[in-house]
C-alpha positions as CSV (number, residue, x, y, z in Angstrom):
1,M,3.9,66.0,-59.5
2,G,2.1,65.8,-56.2
3,E,1.2,69.5,-56.0
4,Y,-1.1,69.1,-59.0
5,N,-3.4,66.7,-57.2
6,L,-6.5,67.7,-55.5
7,Q,-6.3,67.6,-51.7
8,V,-9.6,66.2,-50.5
9,T,-10.9,66.2,-46.9
10,I,-14.2,64.8,-45.6
11,D,-15.9,66.7,-42.8
12,Q,-15.9,64.2,-39.9
13,D,-19.0,65.7,-38.3
14,S,-21.1,65.1,-41.5
15,G,-23.0,61.9,-42.1
16,F,-25.7,60.0,-40.3
17,C,-27.2,61.5,-37.1
18,F,-27.8,59.0,-34.3
19,G,-31.5,58.6,-35.2
20,V,-30.6,57.3,-38.7
21,V,-27.8,55.2,-37.4
22,Y,-30.2,53.6,-35.0
23,A,-32.8,52.9,-37.6
24,I,-30.3,51.4,-40.1
25,D,-28.7,49.2,-37.4
26,M,-32.1,47.9,-36.5
27,A,-33.0,47.2,-40.1
28,E,-29.7,45.4,-40.8
29,E,-30.0,43.2,-37.7
30,I,-33.4,42.0,-38.8
31,L,-32.4,41.6,-42.4
32,A,-29.5,39.4,-41.4
33,E,-31.9,37.2,-39.4
34,D,-35.1,37.1,-41.6
35,G,-33.7,38.0,-45.0
36,Y,-36.4,40.6,-45.6
37,L,-38.1,43.5,-43.7
38,Y,-40.8,45.9,-44.7
39,C,-40.1,49.6,-44.1
40,L,-42.8,52.3,-44.1
41,G,-41.5,54.9,-46.5
42,D,-37.8,55.5,-47.4
43,I,-35.7,54.5,-44.4
44,V,-33.6,57.6,-45.1
45,H,-33.8,60.4,-47.6
46,N,-30.9,59.1,-49.6
47,D,-31.5,57.0,-52.6
48,E,-28.0,55.4,-52.7
49,E,-28.4,54.2,-49.1
50,V,-31.9,53.0,-49.8
51,E,-30.7,50.9,-52.7
52,R,-27.9,49.4,-50.6
53,L,-30.5,48.2,-48.0
54,K,-33.0,47.0,-50.7
55,A,-30.2,44.8,-52.0
56,K,-30.1,43.2,-48.5
57,G,-33.9,42.6,-48.6
58,L,-35.5,45.8,-47.4
59,R,-38.9,46.3,-48.9
60,I,-40.1,49.9,-48.9
61,I,-43.9,50.2,-48.8
62,E,-46.2,53.2,-48.7
63,H,-49.0,53.8,-46.1
64,E,-51.7,52.6,-48.5
65,A,-50.0,49.1,-48.6
66,L,-49.9,48.8,-44.9
67,K,-53.7,48.3,-44.7
68,D,-53.3,45.1,-46.8
69,L,-50.4,43.7,-44.9
70,K,-51.0,41.1,-42.2
71,N,-48.8,39.3,-39.6
72,E,-45.5,40.9,-40.8
73,K,-42.8,43.0,-39.2
74,V,-42.7,46.6,-40.3
75,L,-40.0,49.1,-39.5
76,I,-40.9,52.7,-38.5
77,R,-38.0,54.9,-39.6
78,A,-36.4,57.8,-37.6
79,H,-39.0,60.3,-38.9
80,G,-41.7,58.8,-36.7
81,E,-45.4,58.1,-37.6
82,A,-48.9,59.4,-36.9
83,P,-51.1,57.5,-34.4
84,D,-53.3,55.9,-37.2
85,T,-50.2,53.9,-38.3
86,Y,-50.0,52.2,-34.9
87,R,-53.8,51.6,-35.0
88,T,-53.6,49.9,-38.4
89,A,-50.7,47.7,-37.2
90,L,-52.7,46.6,-34.2
91,E,-55.7,45.7,-36.4
92,N,-53.5,43.7,-38.8
93,N,-51.3,41.9,-36.3
94,I,-48.2,43.7,-37.6
95,T,-45.2,43.8,-35.4
96,L,-43.8,47.3,-35.5
97,I,-40.1,47.7,-35.2
98,D,-40.1,51.3,-34.0
99,A,-36.9,53.2,-34.9
100,S,-38.5,56.6,-34.4
101,C,-35.9,59.1,-33.3
102,P,-36.2,59.9,-29.6
103,V,-36.0,63.7,-30.4
104,V,-39.0,63.3,-32.7
105,L,-40.9,61.2,-30.2
106,K,-40.4,63.8,-27.6
107,L,-41.7,66.5,-29.9
108,Q,-44.7,64.4,-30.9
109,N,-45.5,64.1,-27.2
110,R,-45.2,67.8,-26.6
111,I,-47.5,68.6,-29.5
112,K,-50.0,66.1,-28.3
113,N,-50.0,67.7,-24.9
114,S,-50.5,71.1,-26.4
115,Y,-53.4,69.8,-28.5
116,D,-55.0,68.2,-25.5
117,S,-54.8,71.6,-23.8
118,N,-56.8,73.1,-26.7
119,E,-53.9,75.3,-27.9
120,K,-53.9,76.5,-31.6
121,I,-50.8,74.8,-33.0
122,L,-48.6,76.0,-35.8
123,I,-45.8,73.7,-37.2
124,F,-43.0,75.3,-39.1
125,G,-42.1,72.4,-41.5
126,K,-42.1,71.1,-45.0
127,H,-45.5,70.1,-46.4
128,G,-45.9,66.4,-46.8
129,H,-42.6,65.6,-45.1
130,A,-42.6,62.3,-43.2
131,E,-41.8,63.8,-39.8
132,V,-44.3,66.6,-40.3
133,I,-47.1,64.1,-41.1
134,G,-46.4,62.3,-37.9
135,L,-46.4,65.6,-35.9
136,E,-49.7,66.7,-37.6
137,G,-51.2,63.3,-36.7
138,Q,-50.8,64.2,-33.0
139,T,-53.4,67.0,-33.5
140,N,-55.9,65.0,-35.5
141,G,-54.7,66.9,-38.5
142,E,-55.8,70.2,-37.0
143,A,-52.3,71.9,-36.7
144,L,-51.5,74.5,-39.3
145,V,-48.3,73.5,-41.2
146,F,-46.4,76.2,-43.1
147,Q,-42.9,76.2,-44.6
148,D,-42.9,79.9,-45.4
149,I,-44.2,82.8,-43.3
150,A,-45.9,84.3,-46.4
151,E,-48.4,81.4,-46.2
152,L,-49.8,83.0,-43.0
153,D,-50.4,86.4,-44.5
154,N,-54.1,86.0,-45.2
155,V,-54.9,83.4,-42.5
156,E,-57.2,84.3,-39.6
157,L,-55.4,83.1,-36.5
158,P,-56.5,83.3,-32.9
159,H,-54.6,85.7,-30.6
160,N,-52.9,82.9,-28.7
161,I,-50.9,80.5,-30.8
162,T,-48.3,77.8,-30.1
163,L,-45.4,77.4,-32.5
164,Y,-43.3,74.2,-33.0
165,S,-40.7,73.3,-35.6
166,Q,-39.8,70.2,-37.6
167,T,-36.5,69.0,-36.0
168,T,-34.4,69.6,-39.1
169,K,-35.4,73.2,-40.0
170,S,-32.9,76.0,-40.1
171,M,-32.5,77.7,-36.7
172,A,-32.1,81.1,-38.2
173,K,-35.3,80.7,-40.1
174,F,-37.2,79.5,-37.1
175,Y,-36.2,82.5,-35.0
176,S,-37.1,84.9,-37.8
177,V,-40.5,83.3,-38.0
178,K,-40.9,83.6,-34.3
179,D,-39.9,87.3,-34.3
180,E,-42.3,88.0,-37.3
181,L,-45.3,86.4,-35.5
182,I,-44.5,88.4,-32.3
183,S,-44.3,91.6,-34.4
184,R,-47.7,90.8,-35.9
185,G,-49.1,91.1,-32.4
186,Y,-49.8,87.5,-31.6
187,D,-49.5,86.1,-28.0
188,L,-47.0,83.4,-29.0
189,K,-45.7,80.4,-27.2
190,A,-42.6,79.5,-29.3
191,N,-40.9,76.1,-28.8
192,D,-37.5,75.7,-30.5
193,T,-37.7,72.0,-31.2
194,I,-34.8,71.8,-33.7
195,C,-32.5,68.8,-33.1
196,R,-29.2,69.9,-31.5
197,Q,-27.2,67.6,-33.7
198,V,-28.6,69.5,-36.7
199,S,-28.2,73.0,-35.2
200,N,-24.6,72.2,-34.1
201,R,-23.8,71.4,-37.8
202,D,-25.2,74.8,-38.7
203,K,-22.6,76.2,-36.3
204,D,-19.6,74.0,-37.2
205,L,-20.0,73.9,-41.0
206,P,-19.0,77.6,-41.6
207,K,-15.6,76.9,-40.0
208,F,-15.1,73.8,-42.0
209,V,-16.0,75.2,-45.4
210,A,-13.8,78.3,-44.9
211,K,-10.7,76.1,-45.1
212,F,-11.2,75.0,-48.7
213,D,-11.1,76.4,-52.2
214,K,-14.2,74.3,-53.1
215,I,-16.9,72.3,-51.3
216,V,-18.7,69.3,-52.6
217,F,-22.0,68.9,-50.6
218,V,-23.4,65.3,-50.9
219,S,-27.0,64.7,-50.1
220,G,-30.3,63.2,-51.4
221,R,-32.5,65.7,-53.1
222,K,-35.4,64.8,-50.7
223,S,-33.5,65.6,-47.6
224,S,-34.8,68.7,-45.7
225,N,-31.7,68.8,-43.6
226,G,-29.6,68.5,-46.7
227,K,-31.2,71.7,-48.2
228,V,-30.6,73.6,-44.9
229,L,-26.9,72.5,-44.6
230,Y,-26.2,73.1,-48.3
231,E,-27.4,76.7,-47.9
232,V,-25.1,77.1,-44.9
233,C,-22.2,75.9,-46.9
234,L,-23.0,78.1,-49.9
235,K,-23.4,81.2,-47.8
236,N,-19.9,80.6,-46.2
237,N,-18.2,79.4,-49.4
238,P,-19.7,80.4,-52.7
239,N,-17.8,77.6,-54.5
240,T,-20.1,74.9,-53.1
241,Y,-21.6,72.3,-55.4
242,F,-24.5,70.0,-54.6
243,I,-24.4,66.4,-55.8
244,S,-26.3,63.2,-54.9
245,S,-23.7,60.7,-56.1
246,A,-20.1,60.6,-57.4
247,S,-21.3,60.2,-61.0
248,E,-22.7,63.8,-60.8
249,L,-19.2,65.4,-60.2
250,D,-18.4,67.9,-62.9
251,K,-14.6,67.6,-63.5
252,A,-14.5,71.0,-65.2
253,L,-15.1,72.7,-61.8
254,F,-11.8,71.6,-60.3
255,A,-8.3,72.9,-61.0
256,P,-5.0,71.2,-60.2
257,G,-3.9,71.8,-56.6
258,D,-7.4,72.7,-55.4
259,K,-8.2,72.1,-51.7
260,V,-11.6,70.4,-51.7
261,G,-13.8,69.8,-48.7
262,I,-16.7,67.2,-48.7
263,A,-19.7,67.6,-46.4
264,G,-23.1,66.0,-46.2
265,A,-26.5,65.9,-44.5
266,T,-27.6,63.9,-41.5
267,S,-29.0,61.4,-44.0
268,T,-25.8,61.1,-46.1
269,P,-23.9,57.8,-45.6
270,M,-20.1,58.1,-44.9
271,W,-19.4,55.5,-47.6
272,L,-21.0,57.8,-50.2
273,M,-18.8,60.7,-49.2
274,Q,-15.8,58.3,-49.4
275,E,-16.8,57.4,-52.9
276,V,-16.9,61.0,-53.9
277,K,-13.5,61.6,-52.3
278,A,-12.0,58.6,-54.3
279,E,-13.6,59.9,-57.5
280,L,-12.1,63.4,-56.9
281,E,-8.7,62.0,-56.1
282,R,-8.8,60.2,-59.5
283,L,-9.2,63.5,-61.3
C-alpha cells in the first residue's frame, strides 16, 4: 500500500531569514511580558503568521495611527523605516523596539551617504513596499524607484547615476537592469545590495526542485521575495504550484506515488510548511 502514498519533503533552507526570526523573537518576548505590543505594518508578509501573533496580542497599526499614539512601545519590523517614523516616535514619547534587519539598515546608511554626496539615486524595487519606503526616506523622497526597466524609457536622467536594489529582488533581474543602463550610455555606479540569504536561495532552489515530480511553493501573496523564489522554482520545475495555506491545496494535482517538495519564502513560517506537508500526506 505504501507506494501509493505521496512522499513529501520540506526544503530545509526555506523559511524565515534571520531578520524575520529576530523581529518575531523580539515581538514574542515583549508580548509574553506586556500582553500586547504595537507593530508598524505587518510584521511579516505572511497573513497566517500575522494572525498567530495577533492572537498573542500583537496590534498592527499603519503609519497614520502612529501620529495619535503616545507613551507606548512600537515594534519596527525587519523591513526598516524612514527617518520621519523615528521623528514622530520622539515627539510622541514612543519607545521604538527596532527590529530592522541589519542588511537593510546598512543599505539605508549607504543610500543616505550617496544622497548626502548629491548623487542621483535609482532604487530597483517594488513601488510602495515597506523596505523601499524606508530606503526612499533616506533621500527625502528624491530617489527614483522603478520595478521595471521600461519605467525609465521616457525619463530624463543625468549622465551620472547611482543604482541600488531592494534587498529581496532577483539577482538576475538586477544585473540585467545594470547592463541595460550601461548600454544606454549612462555613467553608472551599480551597488548590488541584494541580501545573500536571499540570493543563496536563488542558487540552491533549482537543485532542490529538480528532485521532485511536483513542488508546492508556500508564501504570502504580498511577499516580494516569495514572488522571486516562486519564479525560480517554476523555471526549474514547471509542476510548481503557489499556495498561501494548506486549505488552497488542489488534490486533483497529485497522483499516487508522487514525490512532492515543499519550499517557501524568507517570510514563510516553518509551521505553515509542516501543515501543508501533513495535509498532503493525508491525501
